[in-house]
C-alpha positions in Angstrom: -21.5 28.9 -47.2 -21.4 31.4 -44.3 -21.9 35.0 -45.4 -19.2 37.3 -43.9 -21.9 39.4 -42.3 -23.1 36.4 -40.3 -19.7 35.4 -38.8 -19.6 36.7 -35.2 -23.3 36.3 -34.4 -24.1 34.8 -31.0 -27.1 32.4 -30.5 -28.7 33.1 -27.1 -30.9 30.3 -25.7 -33.8 31.0 -23.3 -34.2 28.7 -20.4 -34.5 25.1 -21.7 -37.0 22.9 -19.8 -36.5 19.6 -21.4 -33.6 17.4 -22.5 -32.9 17.1 -26.2 -31.1 18.5 -29.3 -30.8 22.3 -29.6 -32.3 24.0 -32.5 -30.7 27.1 -34.0 -31.8 29.5 -36.6 -29.9 28.7 -39.7 -26.8 26.5 -39.3 -24.7 26.1 -36.1 -21.5 26.9 -38.0 -22.7 30.4 -38.7 -22.4 31.3 -35.1 -19.3 32.5 -33.3 -20.7 31.5 -29.8 -23.6 30.1 -27.9 -25.1 31.6 -24.7 -27.3 29.7 -22.3 -29.5 31.5 -19.7 -30.4 28.3 -17.9 -32.8 28.4 -14.9 -34.2 24.9 -15.0 -31.9 22.4 -13.3 -31.1 18.9 -14.5 -31.3 19.6 -18.2 -29.0 17.9 -20.8 -28.7 19.0 -24.4 -26.8 18.1 -27.6 -25.7 20.4 -30.4 -26.9 20.0 -34.0 -24.4 18.8 -36.6 -23.2 21.5 -39.0 -24.7 21.5 -42.5 -21.2 21.1 -43.9 -20.0 18.1 -41.8 -16.5 18.2 -43.3 -15.5 21.5 -41.8 -13.6 21.7 -38.5 -14.2 24.6 -36.2 -14.4 25.5 -32.5 -17.4 27.0 -30.7 -17.5 28.5 -27.2 -20.6 28.1 -25.1 -21.3 30.3 -22.0 -23.8 29.9 -19.2 -25.3 33.2 -18.1 -28.1 31.5 -16.2 -28.5 30.5 -12.5 -28.1 26.7 -12.7 -25.9 24.3 -14.6 -26.7 22.7 -17.9 -25.2 19.6 -19.4 -23.9 20.2 -23.0 -22.6 17.2 -25.0 -22.4 15.2 -21.8 -20.3 17.8 -19.8 -21.8 20.0 -17.1 -21.5 23.8 -17.8 -21.9 25.6 -14.4 -23.3 29.1 -14.2 -20.9 31.9 -15.0 -18.5 29.6 -16.9 -17.6 29.1 -20.6 -16.7 25.8 -22.2 -15.0 25.3 -25.6 -16.5 22.8 -28.0 -15.1 21.7 -31.4 -16.5 19.9 -34.4 -13.8 17.5 -35.6 -15.5 16.7 -39.0 -17.6 13.9 -37.5 -18.7 14.7 -34.0 -18.6 17.3 -31.2 -15.8 17.3 -28.6 -15.6 19.2 -25.4 -12.1 20.7 -25.3 -12.4 22.1 -21.8 -13.6 25.0 -19.7 -12.3 28.5 -20.2 -11.0 30.3 -17.0 -13.9 32.4 -16.0 -13.9 36.2 -15.4 -14.2 37.6 -11.9 -12.2 36.9 -8.8 -10.1 39.4 -6.8 -6.4 39.8 -6.0 -5.0 36.7 -4.2 -8.0 34.5 -5.0 -7.5 31.1 -6.6 -9.6 29.0 -9.0 -10.7 26.1 -6.8 -12.7 23.0 -7.4 -16.2 23.0 -5.7 -16.7 19.3 -6.2 -15.3 16.3 -8.0 -17.3 17.1 -11.1 -15.4 18.3 -14.2 -15.3 22.1 -14.5 -17.2 22.7 -11.3 -14.8 25.4 -10.0 -14.9 29.1 -8.9 -12.7 31.9 -7.6 -12.1 31.6 -3.9 -10.0 33.2 -1.2 -7.2 31.0 0.3 -7.8 29.8 3.8 -4.2 30.7 4.6 -3.1 34.3 4.0 0.1 34.4 1.9 1.9 36.4 4.7 1.2 33.5 7.1 2.6 30.7 5.0 6.0 29.6 6.3 5.5 30.3 10.0 5.8 27.4 12.6 3.9 26.8 15.7 6.1 25.9 18.7 4.2 23.8 21.3 5.4 24.1 24.9 5.7 21.0 27.1 2.3 19.4 27.4 1.4 18.0 30.8 -1.8 16.1 30.0 -3.0 14.1 27.0 -5.7 15.5 24.7 -6.2 17.8 21.7 -3.7 20.5 21.2 -4.6 24.1 20.4 -2.9 26.6 18.1 -3.4 30.3 17.6 -5.6 30.7 14.5 -6.1 27.9 12.1 -3.7 25.0 11.9 -3.5 25.3 8.1 -1.8 28.7 8.4 1.3 27.0 9.8 4.1 25.4 7.7 5.2 23.2 10.6 4.8 22.3 14.3 7.6 22.0 16.8 7.2 20.1 20.1 9.5 20.8 23.0 8.1 17.9 25.1 9.8 17.0 28.5 6.8 15.2 30.2 6.7 11.5 29.3 3.8 9.3 28.3 1.7 12.1 26.7 -0.6 11.5 23.6 -2.1 14.3 21.7 -4.4 14.8 18.6 -4.3 17.7 16.1 -7.2 20.1 15.5 -9.1 19.9 12.3 -8.4 22.8 9.9 -10.9 25.6 9.6 -11.2 24.8 5.9 -11.7 21.1 6.0 -11.8 20.9 2.2 -8.1 21.6 2.0 -5.6 18.8 1.4 -2.1 19.5 2.7 0.8 18.0 4.6 2.4 19.3 7.8 5.9 18.4 9.2 6.2 18.0 13.0 9.6 18.3 14.6 10.5 17.2 18.2 13.1 19.3 19.9 12.3 18.1 23.5 13.6 15.2 25.6 10.6 12.9 26.0 8.8 11.0 23.3 5.2 12.1 22.6 2.4 10.3 20.7 0.8 12.4 17.9 -2.3 11.0 16.2 -1.5 7.7 17.7 2.1 7.5 16.5 5.1 8.1 18.8 7.6 10.8 17.7 10.9 10.6 19.4 13.2 13.4 20.5 15.3 14.7 17.6 13.0 13.2 15.0 10.5 14.7 12.5 7.3 13.1 11.3 5.1 14.0 8.4 1.3 14.2 8.8 -1.3 15.0 6.1 -4.9 16.2 6.1 -6.7 14.3 3.4 -9.9 16.5 3.4 -11.5 14.5 6.2 -8.9 13.3 8.8 -5.2 13.4 9.7 -2.9 10.6 8.4 0.6 9.9 9.6 2.7 9.7 6.4 5.9 8.6 8.1 9.1 9.7 9.8 11.8 11.8 8.2 15.3 10.4 8.4 16.8 12.0 11.5 19.9 14.2 11.4 23.2 13.1 12.9 25.2 10.0 12.5 28.8 9.5 11.3 30.3 7.9 8.2 29.5 4.2 8.1 26.7 4.3 10.6 23.3 2.9 9.8 19.8 3.8 10.9 18.8 1.0 13.3 15.7 0.1 15.3 16.0 0.7 19.1 12.8 -1.3 19.8 9.9 -2.9 18.0 8.0 0.4 18.0 7.4 2.2 14.7 9.9 5.0 14.0 12.0 4.3 17.2 15.4 4.5 15.3 18.8 6.1 15.7 22.2 6.2 14.0 24.4 3.3 15.2 27.7 1.7 14.3 26.9 -1.7 12.7 28.2 -4.8 14.4 29.7 -7.4 12.2 27.3 -10.0 10.9 28.1 -13.6 9.8 31.1 -13.7 7.5 34.9 -13.8 7.7 36.2 -13.3 11.3 39.9 -14.0 10.8 42.3 -14.7 8.0 45.7 -16.3 8.9 48.7 -16.6 6.5 50.3 -19.9 7.5 53.7 -19.1 5.9 56.5 -19.7 8.4 54.1 -20.4 11.3 53.8 -23.4 13.6 51.3 -23.8 15.2 48.5 -21.7 13.6 46.2 -20.6 16.4 43.0 -18.5 16.9 41.6 -17.8 20.3 39.2 -14.9 19.5 36.9 -15.9 16.7 34.8 -18.4 18.7 34.1 -15.6 21.3 32.0 -13.5 18.8 28.6 -15.0 19.8 27.7 -17.1 16.8 26.5 -20.7 16.9 28.1 -22.3 13.9 31.7 -21.6 12.8 33.7 -22.8 9.8 37.5 -23.1 9.5 38.6 -23.2 5.9 42.1 -24.5 5.0 43.3 -23.1 1.7 46.3 -25.0 0.2 48.1 -25.4 3.5 51.5 -27.0 2.8 54.0 -28.3 5.3 57.6 -27.4 5.0 58.7 -31.0 5.4 57.6 -34.2 3.6 55.5 -36.9 5.3 54.0 -35.3 8.5 50.4 -35.6 9.5 48.2 -32.6 10.2 46.3 -32.3 13.5 44.0 -29.8 15.2 43.4 -29.4 18.9 40.8 -27.2 20.7 41.4 -24.6 23.4 38.9 -24.8 26.2 37.9 -22.9 29.3 39.9 -25.2 31.6 43.0 -23.0 30.9 45.2 -26.0 30.3 45.8 -25.3 26.6 45.0 -27.1 23.5 45.4 -30.9 23.6 45.3 -31.1 27.4 43.9 -34.2 29.2 40.6 -32.3 29.3 40.9 -31.9 25.5 37.8 -32.4 23.4 38.3 -35.1 20.8 37.1 -38.1 22.8 35.6 -40.1 20.0 36.7 -39.6 16.4 35.7 -41.4 13.2 37.9 -40.9 10.2 38.2 -42.2 6.7 40.6 -41.8 3.8 40.1 -42.5 0.1 42.9 -42.6 -2.4 43.1 -42.6 -6.2 45.4 -45.6 -6.1 44.0 -47.7 -3.2 40.8 -48.5 -1.5 41.6 -46.2 1.5 41.1 -46.8 5.2 39.0 -45.7 8.1 39.1 -45.9 11.9 37.5 -45.0 15.2 39.8 -43.7 18.0 39.8 -41.9 21.3 42.2 -39.1 21.2 42.9 -35.5 22.1 43.7 -34.7 18.5 41.4 -34.0 15.6 42.8 -36.0 12.7 43.4 -34.3 9.4 45.2 -35.9 6.4 48.4 -38.0 7.0 51.7 -38.4 5.1 51.5 -34.9 3.6 53.4 -33.7 0.5 55.4 -30.6 0.8 55.2 -29.8 -2.9 53.9 -26.4 -3.6 50.2 -26.5 -4.7 49.6 -29.9 -3.2 48.6 -28.7 0.2 45.4 -29.5 2.2 42.2 -27.9 1.1 39.0 -28.3 3.1 36.9 -27.1 6.0 36.0 -28.0 9.6 32.6 -27.0 10.9 32.0 -26.8 14.7 28.6 -26.4 16.3 27.9 -24.2 19.3 31.4 -24.1 20.7 30.5 -21.6 23.4 27.9 -23.9 25.0 28.7 -25.2 28.5 25.8 -27.6 28.7 26.2 -29.7 25.6 28.8 -32.0 24.1 30.7 -30.4 21.2 30.4 -31.9 17.7 32.3 -31.1 14.5 32.9 -32.4 11.0 35.7 -32.1 8.5 36.2 -32.8 4.8 39.6 -32.3 3.0 41.5 -33.0 -0.2 45.3 -33.2 -0.4 48.2 -35.1 -1.9 50.4 -37.4 0.1 54.2 -37.8 0.0 53.8 -40.5 -2.6 51.8 -38.3 -4.9 48.4 -39.9 -4.3 45.3 -37.8 -4.1 43.6 -38.2 -0.8 40.1 -37.4 0.3 39.8 -37.3 4.0 36.5 -37.1 6.0 36.2 -37.0 9.8 33.6 -36.4 12.5 34.3 -35.8 16.2 32.3 -35.6 19.4 33.4 -35.0 23.0 31.7 -36.9 25.8 34.4 -36.1 28.3 33.0 -32.8 29.5 30.9 -29.8 28.3 33.6 -27.1 28.6 33.3 -24.2 26.1 35.7 -24.3 23.2 37.4 -21.0 22.9 39.8 -21.6 20.0 41.9 -24.0 18.0 45.5 -24.9 17.2 46.6 -26.3 13.9 50.1 -28.0 13.5 51.9 -30.9 11.9 53.1 -33.9 13.9 56.7 -33.0 13.0 56.3 -29.6 14.6 57.8 -27.9 11.5 56.4 -24.6 10.2 54.0 -24.4 7.2 55.6 -23.2 4.0 52.4 -21.7 2.6 48.6 -21.6 2.7 45.8 -19.7 4.5 43.3 -20.5 7.3 40.1 -18.5 7.2 37.6 -18.5 10.1 34.0 -17.7 9.3 30.8 -17.3 11.3 28.0 -19.2 9.6 25.0 -18.5 11.8 
């Protein structure tokens, strides 16, 4: 359909003054390229379909004029070339071809947000300057800082601040159209506010110019610290953090193996500053058959557990058995009742827990609860529940003692002390 001598022809269009479809001599597929010489702005054109609609081919279009022209819905700026293609049914704009021109070191840069509106430009930062850092001496008064040259020529800023309570702002770049980030390190001894955000000694923050203003992107994790330390807040202020050794949180405070011990004591766990503690008994078995289990509190009177100042003033307890209706009672005592008539058979020990509330308080009565399961010497399964309250005094409880009424050592089991809250 296309004579060989026609292939390679270029269709040049004079200035087009009105929107509409282009007209070419012959058929559009006979041309190797289109050239616009547009001088009238705001004109939009479409290309004619080829006579043979089933063929697939590409067609470059150049604009040698002085103003942009829209071709198939895409703006073609002056001095640029776009590549179009007929896909067998319609025209597609494949993209713009990198234009000629430019000089050594220039970059192809967007002039606007519009597609293909770009040109060769010289970087605002000379390549030899990239990588240098501006060191800022101690600043004595708040205000805008100054740097030699343009701020965008620097790869970073370093403050050596020693004067406290100073707030500074950064200068705008000379080329405000740039978008870039800038790390700021603080090697001084006094915190300084940069763009409204405090940067602390030894820290690095990251700021970014978004084409219109500076944004604080965040702080970089500071160096230092040792194995196992965590990055912790020093105050409620943003980015005021440092490496610290973590303190223990709620959880297990002490684990005691009861084997061969009598009594089992703990006088440290209640001193860790929590409000609620739990004492877990895990299969605690006496070495002899038939004793009862009792717990007593240590207090700040220094007289020891179970003294006349002891804490269990009022105690309500109840037992339920698999072979009987059980029993209950209310007593005044220095002992905290746990199950009675215990079996010394392995695996039949006392399981359960005691919860004590705010033992360190010196202004409130102490309250505690207990719930246990065990086997007695007759082989009965026992469920034992008890609650206690002291109305004798408000001394702080500093620990506990667990023993049997026979005074014999335990043969097995564990006691675990936990901080709950």
